[in-house]
C-alpha positions in Angstrom: 171.0 125.4 52.5 167.6 124.5 54.0 166.7 122.3 51.0 170.1 120.7 51.0 169.7 119.8 54.6 166.2 118.4 54.2 167.3 116.4 51.1 170.0 114.9 53.2 167.5 113.9 55.9 165.1 112.4 53.4 167.9 110.5 51.7 169.1 109.0 55.0 165.6 108.1 56.0 165.1 106.1 52.9 168.7 104.6 53.1 169.6 106.3 49.8 173.1 107.6 49.3 173.8 111.3 49.5 175.4 112.5 46.3 177.5 115.7 46.2 177.2 116.7 49.8 179.4 119.7 50.2 179.0 120.6 53.9 180.2 118.1 56.5 178.2 119.8 59.2 175.0 119.2 57.2 175.8 115.5 56.7 176.6 115.2 60.4 173.4 116.9 61.5 171.5 114.7 59.1 173.0 111.5 60.5 172.2 112.6 64.1 168.6 113.3 63.1 168.4 109.9 61.5 169.7 108.2 64.6 167.3 110.1 66.8 164.5 109.4 64.4 164.9 105.6 64.9 164.5 105.8 68.6 161.2 104.7 70.2 160.4 106.4 73.5 157.2 105.7 75.3 155.3 109.0 75.7 154.4 110.4 79.1 150.9 109.7 80.3 150.8 113.2 81.9 149.0 114.7 78.9 146.4 112.0 78.5 144.2 113.7 81.0 142.9 117.3 80.7 141.6 117.4 84.3 143.4 120.2 86.2 144.9 119.2 89.5 146.3 121.4 92.3 150.0 121.4 92.8 152.4 123.3 94.9 155.6 124.6 93.3 158.3 125.5 95.9 161.6 127.3 95.2 163.7 130.2 96.3 161.6 132.9 94.5 164.1 135.7 95.1 166.9 133.9 93.4 164.8 132.8 90.5 163.5 136.3 90.0 167.1 137.5 89.9 168.2 135.1 87.1 168.1 137.3 84.0 171.1 136.1 81.9 171.3 134.0 78.8 172.6 131.0 80.8 170.6 131.0 84.1 171.5 128.4 86.7 169.2 125.4 87.5 167.7 126.1 90.9 166.4 123.4 93.3 162.6 123.1 93.6 159.9 120.7 94.4 156.4 120.0 93.1 153.9 118.4 95.4 150.3 117.2 95.0 147.8 114.9 96.6 147.3 111.5 95.0 144.0 109.7 94.7 144.4 108.3 98.2 144.8 111.8 99.6 148.5 111.3 100.4 151.0 114.1 99.5 153.5 113.3 96.8 156.5 115.5 96.7 158.9 115.4 93.8 162.4 117.2 93.8 163.3 118.8 90.6 165.2 121.8 89.2 164.0 124.9 87.5 165.5 127.8 85.6 164.2 130.9 83.9 163.7 131.2 80.1 162.4 133.6 77.5 163.2 137.2 76.6 160.2 139.5 76.8 158.4 137.9 79.7 161.7 137.5 81.6 162.1 141.3 81.5 158.5 142.3 82.0 157.0 139.8 84.4 156.9 139.7 88.2 157.2 135.9 87.9 159.4 134.6 85.1 158.6 131.8 82.7 160.4 128.6 83.7 161.8 125.4 82.3 161.5 122.4 84.7 163.9 119.6 84.9 162.6 116.3 86.2 164.7 113.3 87.3 163.4 110.0 85.9 163.9 108.2 89.3 162.4 111.0 91.3 159.2 111.3 89.2 158.7 107.5 88.8 155.2 106.4 89.9 153.9 109.9 89.9 151.8 111.8 87.4 155.0 113.6 86.1 156.6 110.3 85.1 158.5 110.5 81.8 158.6 114.3 81.7 162.1 115.6 81.1 162.5 119.3 80.6 159.1 120.8 79.8 158.2 124.5 79.8 156.0 125.9 82.5 153.7 128.7 81.2 152.9 130.7 84.3 151.4 134.0 85.2 153.2 137.2 84.4 151.5 139.5 87.0 149.6 138.3 90.0 146.3 139.7 88.7 143.1 138.0 87.4 143.5 139.5 84.0 146.9 137.9 83.5 145.5 134.6 84.7 142.8 134.9 82.0 145.5 135.2 79.4 147.0 131.9 80.6 143.6 130.2 80.3 142.9 131.7 76.9 146.3 130.7 75.5 145.8 127.2 76.9 142.5 127.0 75.0 144.4 127.7 71.7 146.7 124.7 72.4 143.5 122.6 72.8 142.1 123.8 69.5 145.4 123.1 67.7 145.3 119.5 69.1 141.7 119.1 67.8 142.9 120.1 64.3 146.1 118.1 64.1 148.3 115.8 66.3 151.2 117.8 64.8 151.1 120.2 67.7 152.2 120.4 71.3 150.1 118.8 74.0 149.6 120.7 77.2 148.0 120.2 80.6 146.5 122.8 82.9 147.4 122.9 86.6 146.3 125.1 89.5 149.6 126.2 91.1 150.4 127.4 94.6 153.7 129.1 94.3 155.6 129.0 97.6 158.9 130.6 98.5 161.3 128.2 100.1 163.3 131.0 101.7 160.5 132.7 103.5 158.0 129.9 103.7 155.3 132.2 102.4 152.9 131.6 99.5 153.5 133.9 96.6 150.4 133.2 94.5 147.6 130.8 93.6 147.3 130.9 89.8 146.6 128.6 86.9 149.5 127.6 84.6 150.2 124.9 82.1 153.0 122.5 81.3 153.8 122.1 77.6 155.0 119.0 75.8 158.7 119.4 75.1 160.1 119.2 71.5 161.8 115.8 71.9 158.7 114.3 73.4 156.6 115.6 70.5 159.0 114.1 68.0 159.0 110.8 69.8 155.2 110.7 69.8 155.0 111.4 66.1 157.9 109.3 65.0 160.1 112.2 63.9 162.8 114.7 64.8 162.5 118.4 65.5 165.0 120.3 63.3 167.0 123.3 64.3 167.7 124.5 60.8 166.5 128.0 59.8 165.6 129.2 56.3 162.6 127.0 55.4 160.4 128.1 52.6 157.0 126.9 51.5 158.4 124.3 49.1 160.3 122.6 52.0 157.1 121.9 53.9 154.3 119.3 53.8 151.6 121.1 51.7 148.7 120.2 54.0 150.4 121.0 57.2 151.8 124.2 55.7 148.3 125.4 54.9 146.8 124.3 58.2 149.6 126.0 60.1 148.9 129.3 58.3 145.2 129.1 58.6 145.3 128.3 62.3 147.6 131.3 62.9 145.1 133.4 60.9 142.1 132.0 62.9 143.6 133.0 66.3 145.0 136.3 65.0 148.6 135.5 65.5 151.3 137.3 63.5 154.1 136.8 66.1 156.0 134.0 64.3 158.5 133.3 61.5 158.9 129.9 59.9 162.2 130.8 58.2 163.5 132.3 61.4 162.1 129.6 63.7 160.5 132.2 65.8 157.7 130.6 67.8 157.8 127.8 65.2 159.3 124.3 65.1 159.9 122.0 62.1 159.2 118.3 62.6 161.0 116.0 60.1 159.2 112.6 59.5 159.4 110.2 56.6 156.5 111.8 54.9 157.7 115.4 55.0 158.6 118.4 57.1 155.8 119.9 59.1 155.6 123.4 60.8 154.4 123.5 64.4 153.2 126.7 66.0 153.6 127.6 69.7 153.5 130.6 72.0 150.2 132.3 71.4 150.0 135.0 74.0 150.4 137.8 71.4 147.4 136.3 69.4 144.2 138.4 68.9 142.2 135.6 70.4 144.0 136.2 73.7 144.1 140.0 73.2 146.6 140.7 76.0 147.0 144.3 77.0 150.7 144.1 76.4 150.5 142.5 73.0 151.4 144.9 70.2 151.9 143.8 66.5 155.1 144.5 64.7 154.9 148.0 63.4 156.1 146.8 60.0 152.9 144.9 59.5 150.8 148.1 59.6 148.2 146.6 62.0 146.3 148.8 64.5 146.2 146.0 67.1 146.5 142.3 67.5 142.8 141.7 66.9 143.2 142.7 63.2 143.9 139.5 61.3 146.7 139.3 58.7 147.6 136.0 56.9 151.3 135.5 57.2 151.5 131.8 56.1 153.3 130.5 53.1 151.5 130.1 49.7 150.1 126.7 48.6 147.8 125.0 46.2 144.2 126.5 46.5 142.8 123.0 46.5 144.9 122.3 49.6 143.6 125.4 51.3 140.0 124.2 50.5 140.7 120.9 52.3 142.0 122.8 55.3 138.9 125.1 55.3 136.8 121.9 55.3 138.7 120.6 58.3 138.1 123.8 60.3 134.4 123.6 59.4 134.3 120.0 60.5 135.9 120.7 63.8 133.9 123.9 64.5 131.4 122.3 66.9 134.2 120.7 68.9 136.2 123.9 69.0 133.3 125.9 70.3 132.5 123.1 72.8 135.9 123.7 74.4 134.5 126.9 75.8 131.5 125.2 77.4 133.4 122.3 79.1 134.8 122.5 82.7 138.0 124.2 81.5 136.2 126.6 79.3 133.9 127.6 82.2 137.0 128.9 84.0 136.7 131.8 81.7 134.1 134.5 82.4 131.0 134.6 80.1 132.0 137.9 78.5 135.4 136.5 77.5 133.8 133.4 76.0 131.3 135.4 74.0 134.0 137.8 72.7 136.3 134.9 71.7 133.6 132.9 69.9 132.5 136.1 68.1 136.1 136.5 67.0 136.1 133.0 65.7 132.7 133.6 64.0 134.4 136.3 61.9 137.1 133.8 60.9 134.5 131.3 59.8 132.7 134.0 57.8 135.9 134.6 55.9 136.8 131.0 55.0 133.2 130.2 54.0 133.0 133.2 51.6 135.0 132.1 48.6 135.9 135.6 47.5 137.0 136.7 51.0 139.0 133.5 51.5 140.7 134.0 48.2 141.5 137.7 48.9 142.4 137.5 52.6 144.2 134.1 52.7 145.0 132.3 49.4 146.2 135.4 47.6 147.6 137.2 50.7 150.1 134.4 51.3 153.8 134.8 51.5 155.5 133.5 48.3 158.7 132.2 49.7 159.9 129.0 48.1 
């Protein structure tokens, strides 16, 4: 079904007729994707800067913490910050809880924000719609470190390919509108939403499960798998769209990774690999990407080598310096081990190229 769906999309994109389409729902979905694909939306300038700014997020924390269902309500909230002139800018918005594991386990739940175009006009949040806020789980320094480490992985992904979510780090003051008290001061980041990513790259994010390796752009397929291996992430499924999105463009379907807090590079205390994988911990790497042409993997290895100085430099810039020296050393040593693997032809062949998942 996945290939029929993608074939319909490609046929529509090239204005070719669809022959023998059997499922009206597929044709309808393809037509919607085609219409969305032709829209041109100017991206938000919010992600153009990586400089963290201080903001205050105010909401009824008691009500938000109590929202645990599948269809949580949108709660009124505000975000405020000081502009370059020192004046306070306050933006009304709505927020609601999201997620599964973090929603159950965290003191402060992950949120999706809902900005109004008129309310955010002429502010740094202009043209944001409903982005995710990746926030602290427990109000402890170790959990804030996980946020900073995960944010670094989004920055690395952006260095390797634009086919990835942009993100921006913010220093949040979380205030309770009911009590007037400050709940926490912690870093968090806002992540580019799927529609905005599609608009930026001239494509459409699909919601069709079942993709195999043959459905995907060969280079992006290999890059996706190698990146997940680099950061030690096994918490994803391309076919199941678990922590994965598929971007349809005129030149193919490209997998996009997100949600990296279970990665070995973060090494969160709560992160445990799926027992079916037989891994002792999340630091142990296992390649779970789809198979591809060995020559394509070689090109991907070359890209990772080319970007290595820039990747390591992320841990020496102002954002990287928010992490303690021990964490930086440990992370870069973990990456060193990855580079040893891809630069040893026998190890790369055994641990990546031949260890791939052969799902066409």
